[in-house]
N, C-alpha and C positions, 0 to 999 in steps of 0.2 A: 504494499497500503506508500503511496504516496509521503511523505512527508508533511505537505503542503496542501490541506485538504481541510478542507468548515466543520466543526466543531460536528454536526448537526449527521453533515454524511458522515462521519464515522460512527456515530450512533449508531444513526442506520445498520452499515455493517456491523459493527458490533451486536446486538442486535438480533440481527439476521446468522448470523455463524454462530452466536449462540441457542437458539434456536433449529437449529441446524442439523438436529441430535434425534436420537433412537427413539418413540416411544418405550416407558418401560413395559416387561412386561407382563405384567400384575394387572397391566388396567385389560390385554386384551382377557385375559381373564376371568379378571373380573366382569368382566362386557359381553364374556360369550366373544368375541371377536365381532359385535358392534363398532367397533372405534376402529377406521381405518387412521393409517399412520399416513401423513401428504409424505411427500417426493423427497430428499438427501438430496442438494447441491450439493455439486463439489463448485469452490470461487473459483478456479481455476477453469474447466470445463464450461462453466455455463455464465452464463450475466445476469446476476444480478437486478430484479427492478426498480431500483431507488430510488 
């Protein structure tokens, strides 16, 4: 990431990277697989829509 980037966009990127994790296994077990995980995006291969 570039050093000279506005703080707002840095925070948005940080939040997107924090959300970019697997859903815990206990959520699947508790809901009977009714909750579907979102796609996990790699920050190098795909552009984040920020």
